[in-house]
C-alpha positions in Angstrom: 72.6 17.5 18.5 71.4 21.0 19.1 71.4 21.6 15.4 69.2 18.5 14.8 66.8 19.7 17.5 66.5 23.1 15.9 65.9 21.6 12.4 63.2 19.3 13.9 61.5 22.3 15.6 61.6 24.3 12.3 60.0 21.3 10.4 57.3 21.1 13.1 56.6 24.8 12.8 56.3 24.5 9.0 53.9 21.5 9.3 51.8 23.4 11.8 51.6 26.4 9.5 50.6 24.1 6.6 47.9 22.5 8.7 46.6 25.9 9.7 46.4 26.9 6.1 44.6 23.6 5.2 42.2 24.1 8.1 41.4 27.7 7.0 40.8 26.5 3.4 38.5 23.7 4.6 36.6 26.2 6.7 36.1 28.5 3.7 34.9 25.5 1.6 32.6 24.4 4.4 31.1 27.9 4.7 30.5 28.0 0.9 29.1 24.5 0.9 26.8 25.4 3.9 25.4 28.3 1.9 24.7 26.0 -1.0 23.0 23.5 1.2 20.8 26.2 2.7 19.9 27.5 -0.8 18.8 24.0 -1.8 16.6 23.6 1.3 12.8 24.1 0.8 11.5 27.5 1.8 8.8 26.1 4.0 11.4 24.3 6.2 13.7 27.4 6.5 10.8 29.8 7.1 9.7 28.2 10.4 10.9 30.2 13.4 11.5 28.1 16.5 12.0 31.2 18.6 8.4 32.2 18.2 6.9 29.0 19.8 4.8 29.4 22.9 6.5 28.0 26.0 4.3 29.5 28.6 2.2 26.4 29.1 5.1 24.0 29.5 5.7 22.3 32.9 8.2 23.7 35.4 10.6 20.8 34.7 11.2 22.4 31.2 12.2 25.8 32.7 14.3 24.8 35.8 16.8 22.2 36.8 16.5 20.1 40.0 19.4 19.7 42.4 20.2 16.3 40.9 20.2 17.7 37.4 22.5 20.5 38.4 24.9 18.0 39.9 24.7 16.0 36.7 25.6 19.0 34.6 28.7 19.6 36.8 29.7 16.0 36.3 29.2 16.4 32.6 31.4 19.6 32.5 34.1 17.7 34.4 33.9 14.8 32.0 34.1 17.2 29.0 37.3 18.8 30.4 39.0 15.5 30.9 37.9 14.4 27.4 39.3 17.6 25.9 42.5 17.1 27.7 42.9 13.4 26.7 41.6 13.8 23.1 42.5 17.4 22.0 42.1 16.5 18.3 38.5 15.4 18.5 35.5 17.6 18.3 33.6 18.7 21.5 30.9 16.3 22.7 27.2 17.0 22.7 26.4 16.7 26.4 24.0 19.4 27.6 22.4 21.6 24.9 19.6 24.0 25.7 16.0 23.0 25.4 13.1 25.1 24.1 13.0 27.2 27.2 16.8 28.0 27.0 17.7 25.7 29.9 20.7 23.4 29.7 19.6 19.7 29.9 21.7 16.6 29.8 21.0 14.6 26.6 20.2 11.4 28.4 17.4 13.1 30.4 15.8 14.2 27.2 15.1 10.6 26.3 11.6 9.7 27.7 10.9 5.9 27.4 7.2 5.6 26.4 5.1 2.7 25.2 2.2 4.1 23.2 -1.2 2.2 23.1 -1.1 1.2 19.5 -0.2 -2.3 18.3 1.7 -1.0 15.3 4.2 0.7 17.6 5.1 -2.5 19.5 7.7 -3.3 16.9 10.7 -1.2 15.7 9.4 -1.2 12.1 6.1 0.5 13.2 7.9 3.0 15.4 10.5 4.0 12.8 7.8 4.3 10.1 5.6 6.5 12.3 8.5 8.9 13.2 9.7 9.2 9.6 6.1 9.8 8.3 4.9 12.0 11.2 7.8 14.5 11.3 9.1 17.0 8.7 12.8 17.0 8.2 14.8 20.1 9.0 18.6 20.3 8.2 21.1 21.2 10.8 22.1 24.9 10.9 25.7 23.8 10.4 26.2 20.5 8.6 29.6 19.9 10.3 28.6 20.6 13.9 26.0 19.2 16.4 23.1 21.5 17.2 23.3 23.9 20.1 19.7 23.0 21.2 17.8 19.8 21.7 14.1 20.2 22.2 11.8 17.8 24.1 10.0 15.0 22.1 6.6 16.5 23.2 7.5 19.8 21.5 8.8 18.0 18.4 5.5 16.0 18.2 3.4 19.2 18.6 5.0 21.1 15.7 5.8 17.9 13.7 9.3 19.0 12.6 12.8 18.6 13.7 16.4 17.8 12.8 18.1 14.4 12.9 18.8 14.6 16.6 15.1 15.4 17.3 14.1 12.4 15.2 16.5 10.1 16.9 15.6 11.1 20.5 11.9 10.6 19.8 12.5 7.2 18.1 14.8 6.1 20.8 12.2 7.0 23.5 9.6 4.9 21.7 11.9 1.9 21.1 13.1 1.8 24.7 9.5 2.0 25.8 8.7 -1.0 23.5 11.5 -3.1 25.2 14.4 -2.6 22.7 18.0 -1.9 23.7 18.2 1.3 21.8 20.6 4.3 21.8 20.9 7.7 20.2 24.0 8.0 18.0 26.0 11.2 17.3 28.2 10.6 14.3 29.0 11.2 10.7 27.3 10.1 7.5 27.2 10.7 3.8 25.4 13.6 2.0 22.5 11.4 0.9 21.8 10.2 4.5 22.1 13.6 6.1 19.9 15.4 3.5 17.4 12.5 3.2 18.1 12.3 -0.5 16.8 8.9 -1.8 16.8 9.7 -5.5 19.7 7.3 -6.1 18.1 4.4 -4.1 15.7 1.8 -5.4 12.3 2.0 -3.8 11.9 -0.7 -1.1 8.6 -1.7 -2.7 10.5 -2.5 -6.0 13.3 -4.5 -4.5 13.3 -8.1 -5.6 13.4 -10.7 -2.8 16.6 -12.7 -2.6 16.4 -15.9 -4.6 16.7 -19.1 -2.7 19.4 -21.3 -4.3 17.8 -24.3 -6.0 18.9 -27.8 -5.2 20.9 -29.5 -7.9 18.9 -31.4 -10.4 18.8 -35.2 -10.0 20.7 -37.2 -12.5 18.5 -38.9 -15.0 18.4 -42.6 -15.1 20.3 -44.4 -17.8 17.2 -46.5 -18.5 15.2 -43.5 -19.7 13.5 -43.5 -23.1 15.8 -42.0 -25.8 14.5 -38.8 -27.4 13.7 -38.8 -31.2 16.7 -37.9 -33.4 17.0 -34.2 -34.4 16.6 -34.0 -38.2 17.4 -30.3 -38.6 20.4 -29.2 -40.5 23.4 -28.3 -38.3 24.7 -25.8 -40.8 21.4 -23.9 -40.9 21.3 -23.9 -37.1 24.9 -22.5 -37.0 24.0 -19.7 -39.4 20.9 -18.8 -37.4 22.9 -18.9 -34.2 25.5 -16.5 -35.8 22.8 -14.1 -36.8 21.3 -14.2 -33.3 24.7 -13.7 -31.7 25.3 -10.6 -33.9 22.0 -9.1 -33.1 22.5 -9.8 -29.4 25.9 -8.3 -29.4 24.6 -5.1 -31.1 21.8 -4.9 -28.6 24.2 -5.5 -25.7 26.4 -2.7 -27.1 23.5 -0.3 -27.1 22.5 -1.3 -23.6 26.0 -0.8 -22.3 26.2 2.7 -23.8 22.8 3.6 -22.3 23.8 2.1 -18.9 27.1 4.1 -19.0 25.3 7.3 -19.7 22.7 6.6 -17.0 25.5 5.7 -14.5 27.3 8.9 -15.4 24.2 11.0 -14.8 23.2 9.1 -11.6 26.7 9.0 -10.2 26.8 11.1 -7.0 28.9 14.2 -7.1 32.0 14.6 -5.0 31.1 16.0 -1.6 33.7 18.5 -0.2 32.3 17.8 3.3 32.6 14.0 3.0 33.4 12.6 6.5 32.6 15.8 8.2 28.8 15.9 8.0 27.2 15.4 11.4 24.2 13.1 11.6 22.2 11.4 14.4 20.6 8.0 14.1 19.5 5.1 16.4 21.5 2.0 17.4 19.6 -1.2 18.4 21.7 -3.8 20.1 21.0 -7.5 19.9 19.6 -9.4 22.8 16.4 -7.8 23.9 13.1 -8.4 22.0 14.8 -11.3 20.3 16.9 -9.0 18.1 19.4 -11.4 16.5 21.9 -8.9 15.2 22.9 -5.3 16.0 21.7 -2.7 13.4 21.2 1.0 12.7 17.9 2.8 12.0 17.9 6.0 9.9 15.2 8.1 11.6 14.6 10.2 8.4 13.5 7.2 6.3 12.7 4.5 9.0 14.9 2.0 7.1 17.3 -0.4 8.9 21.0 -0.6 7.9 23.7 -2.9 8.8 26.5 -1.7 11.1 28.9 -2.2 8.2 27.0 0.1 5.9 29.4 2.4 4.1 27.0 5.4 4.3 27.7 5.7 8.1 31.2 7.1 8.4 31.9 7.3 12.1 30.6 7.6 15.7 31.5 10.2 18.3 29.2 9.1 21.1 26.0 7.3 22.0 23.5 7.6 24.9 20.2 6.3 26.3 18.2 7.2 29.3 20.7 5.6 31.7 24.2 6.6 30.6 26.5 8.3 28.0 29.3 6.5 26.2 32.2 8.0 24.1 33.6 5.9 21.2 37.3 5.3 21.7 37.7 3.2 18.6 39.3 4.3 15.3 36.7 5.1 12.5 39.2 5.2 9.6 37.1 2.5 7.9 33.7 3.9 8.9 31.6 1.9 11.3 32.6 -1.4 9.7 35.2 -2.5 12.3 33.4 -1.1 15.4 32.6 -3.5 18.2 29.5 -2.5 20.1 30.4 -4.0 23.5 29.5 -1.1 25.8 30.9 -3.0 28.8 34.4 -2.8 27.4 35.7 0.5 28.9 38.7 0.4 26.5 36.5 0.8 23.4 33.7 2.7 25.0 34.3 5.3 27.8 31.3 5.7 30.0 30.5 8.9 31.9 28.5 7.5 34.9 29.3 4.4 37.0 26.1 2.4 37.1 25.2 -0.9 38.9 23.6 -2.4 35.8 26.4 -2.1 33.3 25.8 -3.5 29.9 26.8 -7.2 29.6 30.0 -8.1 28.0 30.2 -10.5 25.0 30.0 -14.2 25.9 33.7 -14.8 25.4 34.6 -12.1 27.9 32.2 -13.3 30.7 34.8 -15.4 32.5 37.4 -12.8 32.3 35.0 -10.2 33.7 34.3 -12.5 36.7 38.0 -12.7 37.5 38.5 -9.0 37.0 35.5 -8.2 39.3 37.1 -10.2 42.2 40.3 -8.1 41.9 38.4 -4.9 41.7 36.1 -5.3 44.8 38.3 -3.1 46.9 38.6 -0.5 44.1 34.9 -0.3 43.8 34.5 0.5 47.4 36.7 3.5 46.9 34.7 4.5 43.8 31.4 4.2 45.7 31.3 7.9 46.4 31.6 8.6 42.6 28.5 6.6 41.8 25.6 8.7 40.5 22.2 7.6 39.3 20.8 9.3 36.3 17.9 11.6 37.3 14.5 10.9 35.7 13.6 12.6 32.4 12.4 16.1 32.6 10.2 15.6 29.5 6.4 15.2 30.0 4.7 12.0 29.1 4.6 11.5 25.3 1.0 11.2 24.1 -0.4 10.8 20.6 -4.1 10.9 20.0 -5.8 8.4 17.6 -6.5 11.2 15.1 -2.8 12.2 15.0 -1.7 8.6 14.8 -4.0 8.0 11.8 -3.1 11.3 10.1 0.6 10.6 10.3 2.4 13.1 8.1 1.5 16.9 8.1 -1.7 17.5 6.2 -2.0 13.8 5.8 0.1 13.5 2.7 3.8 12.7 2.1 5.8 12.4 -1.2 9.1 10.5 -1.4 11.3 10.5 -4.6 13.3 7.3 -5.4 15.4 6.2 -8.3 12.9 6.3 -11.2 10.0 6.1 -8.9 7.7 8.4 -6.8 5.9 7.2 -3.7 2.9 9.1 -2.3 1.3 8.4 1.1 -2.0 9.5 2.4 -3.7 9.2 5.8 -6.6 6.7 6.0 -10.0 8.2 5.0 -8.3 11.3 3.5 -9.3 10.1 0.0 -12.9 9.1 -0.6 -11.8 6.0 -2.5 -9.7 4.7 0.4 -6.3 5.3 -1.4 -3.4 5.4 1.2 -0.4 4.8 -1.0 0.6 5.2 -4.7 3.8 4.2 -6.4 4.5 5.6 -9.8 7.4 3.9 -11.7 9.2 5.8 -14.4 10.9 4.4 -17.5 13.7 7.0 -17.6 14.7 10.4 -16.2 12.0 12.1 -18.2 9.5 10.8 -15.7 7.4 8.8 -18.3 5.1 6.6 -16.1 5.2 2.9 -17.1 3.5 1.4 -14.0 1.3 2.6 -11.2 0.6 0.7 -8.0 -2.1 1.8 -5.6 -2.8 0.5 -2.1 -6.2 0.9 -0.4 -7.6 0.6 3.1 -11.0 0.3 4.8 -12.9 -0.3 1.5 -16.2 -2.1 1.7 -15.4 -4.1 -1.5 -12.2 -5.4 0.2 -10.0 -3.9 -2.5 -6.4 -4.0 -1.2 -4.1 -3.2 -4.2 -4.3 -2.2 -7.9 -1.5 -2.5 -10.4 -1.8 -0.8 -13.8 0.8 -1.4 -16.5 0.6 1.7 -18.8 2.5 -0.1 -21.6 0.3 -3.3 -21.8 -2.8 -1.6 -20.3 -3.0 -4.7 -18.0 -4.7 -4.1 -14.6 -4.3 -6.3 -11.6 -6.5 -6.0 -8.6 -6.0 -7.8 -5.2 -8.7 -8.2 -2.6 -8.8 -9.0 1.1 -10.8 -12.0 2.2 -14.5 -11.2 2.6 -15.6 -10.1 -0.9 -19.1 -10.8 -1.9 -18.2 -13.6 -4.4 -14.9 -14.7 -2.7 -12.8 -12.7 -5.2 -9.0 -12.7 -4.5 -7.5 -11.2 -7.6 -8.7 -9.8 -10.9 -6.4 -9.4 -13.9 -7.8 -7.7 -17.0 -7.3 -5.2 -19.8 -10.9 -4.2 -20.2 -14.1 -4.5 -18.1 -16.1 -5.5 -21.2 -17.3 -9.1 -21.0 -15.8 -11.8 -23.2 -12.3 -10.2 -23.1 -9.2 -11.9 -21.8 -9.2 -11.9 -18.0 -8.0 -13.9 -15.0 -10.0 -14.2 -11.7 -8.6 -15.8 -8.6 -10.9 -16.8 -5.7 -10.6 -17.8 -2.1 -11.5 -21.4 -2.7 -12.4 -22.1 1.0 -15.1 -19.3 0.8 -16.8 -21.0 -2.2 -18.9 -24.2 -2.2 -17.5 -25.4 -5.6 -13.8 -25.0 -4.5 -13.0 -22.7 -7.5 -9.5 -21.3 -7.1 -8.9 -19.6 -10.5 -10.7 -18.9 -13.7 -9.1 -17.7 -17.0 -11.5 -16.9 -19.9 -11.7 -14.9 -23.1 -14.1 -14.8 -26.1 -13.2 -18.4 -27.3 -12.3 -20.4 -24.2 -12.5 -20.7 -20.4 -10.3 -22.5 -18.0 -11.1 -23.2 -14.3 -8.9 -24.6 -11.6 -10.4 -26.3 -8.4 -9.0 -27.3 -5.0 -10.3 -29.6 -2.4 -13.4 -31.0 -4.2 -15.1 -34.3 -3.1 -15.2 -35.5 -6.7 -11.4 -34.9 -7.1 -11.9 -32.4 -10.0 -9.0 -30.0 -10.3 -9.2 -28.7 -14.0 -11.8 -27.8 -16.5 -11.3 -26.3 -20.0 -14.2 -25.2 -22.2 -14.0 -24.1 -25.8 -16.7 -21.9 -27.3 -17.8 -21.5 -30.9 -19.0 -18.4 -32.7 -22.5 -17.1 -32.3 -24.7 -17.4 -35.3 -26.6 -14.3 -34.5 -26.2 -11.6 -31.8 -29.2 -10.3 -30.1 -28.9 -7.2 -28.0 -31.3 -6.0 -25.3 -32.1 -2.3 -24.9 -30.0 -0.8 -22.2 -27.5 -3.7 -22.0 -24.2 -4.4 -23.5 -24.1 -8.2 -23.3 -25.5 -10.8 -25.6 -28.6 -12.7 -24.5 -27.8 -15.8 -26.4 -25.0 -17.8 -24.8 -22.0 -18.9 -26.8 -22.3 -22.5 -28.2 -20.0 -24.9 -26.4 -17.7 -26.9 -28.7 -15.7 -29.0 -26.2 -15.4 -29.5 -22.4 -12.4 -31.2 -20.9 -12.1 -32.2 -17.2 -9.1 -33.6 -15.2 -9.4 -35.5 -11.9 -6.9 -36.4 -9.2 -6.5 -40.0 -8.2 -9.2 -41.5 -6.0 -7.4 -44.3 -4.0 -10.8 -45.9 -3.0 -11.3 -47.0 -6.7 -9.1 -49.2 -8.9 -7.0 -47.3 -11.3 -8.8 -48.7 -14.4 -12.1 -47.5 -13.0 -11.0 -44.1 -11.8 -11.3 -41.5 -14.6 -8.3 -39.2 -15.0 -9.5 -37.2 -18.0 -12.8 -36.9 -19.8 -13.5 -34.9 -22.9 -17.0 -34.0 -24.2 -16.7 -33.3 -27.9 -20.2 -31.7 -28.2 -20.2 -30.8 -31.9 -18.8 -34.2 -32.8 -21.2 -36.0 -30.4 -18.3 -37.9 -28.9 -17.1 -38.6 -25.3 -13.6 -39.7 -24.6 -12.5 -41.2 -21.2 -9.0 -41.7 -20.0 -8.4 -43.6 -16.8 -5.6 -43.3 -14.3 -2.4 -45.2 -14.9 -2.0 -48.5 -13.0 1.3 -49.1 -11.2 1.9 -52.3 -13.2 1.4 -50.8 -16.7 2.9 -48.0 -18.8 -0.4 -47.2 -20.6 -3.8 -46.2 -19.4 -7.2 -47.6 -20.2 -9.4 -45.6 -22.6 -13.0 -45.5 -23.7 -14.4 -43.5 -26.7 -18.2 -43.2 -26.9 -20.2 -42.2 -30.0 -23.5 -40.6 -29.1 -26.7 -41.1 -31.1 -30.1 -39.7 -30.8 -32.4 -41.6 -28.4 -34.9 -42.2 -31.2 -34.4 -42.4 -35.0 -36.5 -40.7 -37.6 -39.2 -43.3 -37.4 -39.5 -42.8 -33.7 -37.9 -46.2 -32.8 -35.5 -46.3 -29.8 -31.8 -46.6 -30.8 -30.0 -49.8 -29.6 -26.5 -49.8 -28.2 -24.1 -51.4 -30.6 -20.4 -52.3 -30.2 -19.5 -49.6 -32.7 -20.7 -46.9 -30.3 -18.0 -47.7 -27.7 -14.4 -48.2 -28.6 -12.5 -49.6 -25.6 -8.8 -50.0 -24.9 -8.6 -52.0 -21.6 -5.2 -52.6 -20.1 -6.3 -55.4 -17.8 -9.1 -57.9 -18.3 -12.6 -57.0 -17.0 -15.7 -59.0 -17.7 -18.2 -56.2 -17.0 -16.6 -53.9 -19.6 -17.4 -56.4 -22.3 -21.1 -56.3 -21.7 -23.1 -53.7 -23.7 -25.5 -53.1 -20.8 -22.7 -51.8 -18.7 -21.5 -49.5 -21.5 -25.0 -48.3 -22.2 -25.5 -47.3 -18.6 -22.2 -45.5 -18.5 -23.1 -43.7 -21.7 -26.5 -42.6 -20.3 -24.7 -41.4 -17.1 -22.2 -39.4 -19.2 -25.0 -37.8 -21.3 -26.7 -36.6 -18.1 -23.4 -35.3 -16.7 -22.8 -33.5 -20.0 -26.1 -31.7 -19.6 -25.2 -30.7 -16.1 -21.8 -29.6 -17.2 -23.4 -27.3 -19.8 -25.5 -25.7 -17.1 -22.4 -25.2 -14.9 -20.5 -23.6 -17.8 -23.3 -21.2 -18.6 -23.6 -20.4 -14.8 -19.8 -19.7 -14.8 -20.2 -17.3 -17.8 -23.1 -15.6 -16.1 -21.1 -15.3 -12.9 -18.3 -13.5 -14.8 -20.8 -11.0 -16.1 -22.2 -10.6 -12.6 -18.8 -10.0 -11.1 -18.0 -7.3 -13.7 -21.4 -5.6 -13.1 -20.7 -5.7 -9.3 -17.2 -4.3 -9.7 -18.5 -1.5 -11.9 -21.1 -0.6 -9.3 -18.6 -0.8 -6.5 -16.2 1.6 -8.3 -19.0 3.9 -9.2 -20.1 4.2 -5.6 -17.1 3.6 -3.4 -18.0 3.0 0.3 -15.6 2.9 3.2 -15.9 0.9 6.4 -15.4 2.5 9.9 -14.5 1.0 13.2 -17.2 0.9 15.8 -14.8 2.8 18.1 -14.3 5.7 15.6 -16.8 8.2 17.0 -15.7 11.1 14.8 -16.2 9.4 11.5 -19.5 7.9 12.7 -20.5 11.5 13.4 -19.7 12.5 9.8 -21.8 9.5 8.5 -24.6 10.7 10.8 -24.4 14.1 9.2 -24.6 12.6 5.7 -27.6 10.5 6.8 -29.2 13.6 8.1 -28.7 15.3 4.8 -30.4 12.3 3.1 -33.3 12.5 5.6 -33.7 16.2 4.7 -34.2 15.1 1.1 -36.9 12.7 2.3 -38.5 15.5 4.2 -38.4 17.6 1.0 -40.3 14.8 -0.7 -42.8 14.8 2.1 -43.2 18.5 1.8 -43.8 18.0 -1.9 -46.6 15.6 -1.1 -48.0 18.1 1.4 -48.0 20.6 -1.4 -50.6 18.5 -3.2 -53.0 19.3 -0.3 -52.8 23.0 -1.3 -55.7 24.5 -3.2 -54.3 24.7 -6.8 -57.7 25.7 -8.2 -57.9 29.0 -6.2 -55.8 31.1 -8.7 -57.9 29.8 -11.7 -61.3 30.1 -10.0 -60.6 33.8 -9.2 -60.4 34.5 -12.9 -64.0 33.3 -13.4 -65.5 35.2 -10.6 -68.9 33.6 -9.9 -68.2 29.9 -9.8 -71.9 29.0 -9.5 -72.7 30.1 -13.1 -69.6 28.3 -14.5 -70.3 26.4 -17.7 -69.0 22.8 -18.5 -66.5 24.2 -21.0 -65.1 26.6 -18.5 -64.7 23.9 -15.8 -62.9 21.7 -18.3 -60.7 24.6 -19.4 -59.8 25.4 -15.7 -58.9 21.7 -15.1 -56.6 21.5 -18.2 -55.0 24.8 -17.3 -54.3 23.7 -13.7 -52.8 20.4 -14.9 -50.7 22.1 -17.5 -49.4 24.7 -15.0 -48.6 22.0 -12.5 -46.7 20.0 -15.2 -44.6 23.1 -16.1 -43.8 23.7 -12.4 -42.5 20.1 -12.0 -40.4 20.4 -15.2 -39.0 23.8 -14.1 -38.1 22.4 -10.7 -36.3 19.4 -12.3 -34.4 21.8 -14.7 -33.2 23.9 -11.8 -31.8 20.9 -10.0 -30.2 19.6 -13.3 -28.6 23.0 -13.9 -27.2 23.1 -10.4 -25.8 19.6 -10.8 -24.1 20.3 -14.1 -22.6 23.5 -12.6 -21.1 21.6 -9.6 -19.7 18.9 -12.0 -18.2 21.6 -14.3 -16.6 23.4 -11.4 -15.2 20.2 -10.0 -13.7 19.3 -13.4 -12.1 22.7 -13.7 -10.6 22.5 -10.2 -9.3 19.0 -11.0 -7.7 20.1 -14.2 -6.0 23.1 -12.5 -4.8 20.8 -9.7 -3.2 18.3 -12.1 -1.7 21.1 -14.2 0.0 22.8 -11.2 0.4 19.8 -9.0 4.2 20.0 -8.6 3.9 23.7 -7.6 1.3 23.3 -4.9 2.1 23.2 -1.2 0.8 20.6 1.3 -1.8 23.1 2.6 -3.1 23.7 -1.0 -3.4 20.0 -1.6 -5.3 19.5 1.7 -7.7 22.3 0.7 -8.2 20.7 -2.7 -9.0 17.3 -1.2 -11.4 18.9 1.3 -13.1 20.8 -1.5 -13.4 17.6 -3.6 -15.0 15.7 -0.7 -17.6 18.5 0.0 -18.4 18.9 -3.7 -18.8 15.2 -4.2 -21.3 15.1 -1.3 -23.2 18.0 -2.9 -23.2 16.2 -6.3 -24.5 13.0 -4.7 -27.3 14.9 -3.0 -28.3 16.8 -6.1 -28.2 13.6 -8.2 -30.4 11.9 -5.7 -32.9 14.8 -5.6 -33.0 14.9 -9.4 -33.7 11.1 -9.6 -36.4 11.3 -6.9 -38.0 14.3 -8.6 -38.2 12.4 -11.9 -39.6 9.4 -10.2 -42.2 11.3 -8.2 -43.3 13.7 -11.0 -45.7 11.2 -12.8 -47.2 10.2 -9.4 -47.7 13.8 -8.4 -49.4 14.6 -11.7 -51.8 11.6 -11.5 -52.6 12.4 -7.9 -53.5 16.0 -8.8 -55.6 14.8 -11.7 -57.5 12.5 -9.5 -57.9 15.2 -6.9 -59.4 17.6 -9.5 -61.7 14.9 -10.8 -63.2 14.5 -7.3 -63.2 18.3 -6.5 -66.9 19.2 -6.0 -66.3 22.7 -7.4 -65.6 21.2 -10.8 -67.3 17.9 -10.6 -70.8 19.5 -10.5 -70.2 21.5 -13.7 -68.3 18.7 -15.5 -71.1 16.1 -14.8 -73.8 18.6 -16.0 -75.1 17.9 -19.5 
């Protein structure tokens, strides 16, 4: 027996030595990996020195601990000693790291529940999006250990940067303030989650919505009409199918090879620190705020994840502003099998006894009641151990409206996804209202195939623009409230009579137009909710015989000739089916009108009428008479009125009048298309943004711009006052004695004065023109340099460039306005001076002398 014991002891020693060697090797690999991670971290993140921040103005609660906080720290130390004794193999807990003032603070007291006065922050999506956009991510100093310090959310908001624990504490504070049952989580995650690497993920804006399964198709009746027999050769069809199958197989082979290559390049590399990387995120339990299911929130991205997500590898502990819990469940399968029932002390060990413990799951409620009865006496003994969590030492979290709108540092943020690049801007940062741009790449070489842009606060109500670089197809979406009720505009060119589709808000239009599709040869319109039950109109145009162009315009004056108009109507139940028109076609070139009525329930065919139009008078001037040949009728039922020529004549006259009205409506529609294009060009040339009446700062900027415009008006008034100056004085001095001036000299002085004034006006306009061209040239150079070195610029450089662009554009607008006004006022000034010289008595006496 003793020999066996000695052998066992030797084996244990060998195993311990092997474990020690493995641990040392792992530590060496971790240190090497840590140095690699730090080398890959951007310089602007690593360069920030937290030790240099100013803490002199912070409240006293940041620098000292209250007696209650000191007692809490003693309880935490005792809890940590018991935990280390019971779980020696687990890592130490994050309980009381130091804050920005070097004072130890319990993690639960760092959470400061706050409800901010912004409607977007009342839901978890808005809170998570704000935190991920507002803060700049910093990696942990050691990727395998929690941080030694945890700063207050107010300091994190002030400097707009922090690690995953800072992100989580701020987000948890906002969620609890908004009424959610949220907790900070200290755990482990994959490399992509910890480093905020989303290059292998599909952009959320590109994810396709889940398809709803369609209901099974109804079986067709056996009494259906048999289709006509297929007379094609089966052998030829088989040969064609073979060829198609061969080409498809070859194409699939190529696609498989390309996909394999792509998957090999995109496949994540093996991480030596897999399962050891520390990360912090937020847990939201179901129940409060009608949350149906428990989920995770990654604070770096603001995205929600299921608790079974494979990217989250384990949990050490969680906490909120009330208590601290340690996970006692096995995480060998990640977080997939974890049960988040914090009232179960077997799975979650809590630090403080609290009166409002988290509720157990529904199936355990009855057992909890029985258990509570037996534990009444034990609770009396534990009463002395009860301790309420002290209030948070953090000052009230405040975010100004300007900071809330600016969001990310310098107002711009770039996120790289799989074959996509997402750029975000703060509202009003770009003069065109651009707030978001998504560039979709075809491959890893970053060749752009599609660009999507989102806009806000635009006066023209433009919401989104999609541009397909391959097809050159542009799609624009508009908010309700556009001048002509425009909802969407799909086009390849802004030139008229090119293929385009326009969608409208039909309730905002009197004619109920919902959609219009037109090109050079046809136009189709769709209507909704009309009193005449019209829902479809199709117009075919012919070629113009001769094109006439107006000077200064690009469109033709002469409208296109109309060949055919087709209209379709819904069923009007107030009329019999054989009197309710379903379709009417005006064959204008053939001078025919075809009517098709709605199908009666008792019949399988519909009534039809075909009219042949004739001139109202023949060549001799006699009125034409209605003949039976002018109306071909197919009547399903019997109707006496239809047999009378008078009824058919009246119907034909009515259709002729409606045809004239239809032509006018078609020409108005074509004119409206050209008007919309002109309005859209003007809107894009001079983009204007709308401001809230409560936005004082931007109204102040608009006031400054209006003052600049008023200064221009004052310059014009000064120019008019200049006309009151004595322009003749320099020329009269050259003569000397004006009383003996001859008629020729007076005429010469007048001409010289007018010529000099004309040269001065021209010179002034040339100076303004030169300054305008110089500003435009400098802006183009700056823009070219910006796009050439865009990937190398920092956020500050980009912000400086955008500020320069806005200031330069304002100067260009002012100069262009001054130049335009100068050109308009020059002829008037010249005529005014000429009239003034004509009435001047110093010249008038000599000019009127014979």
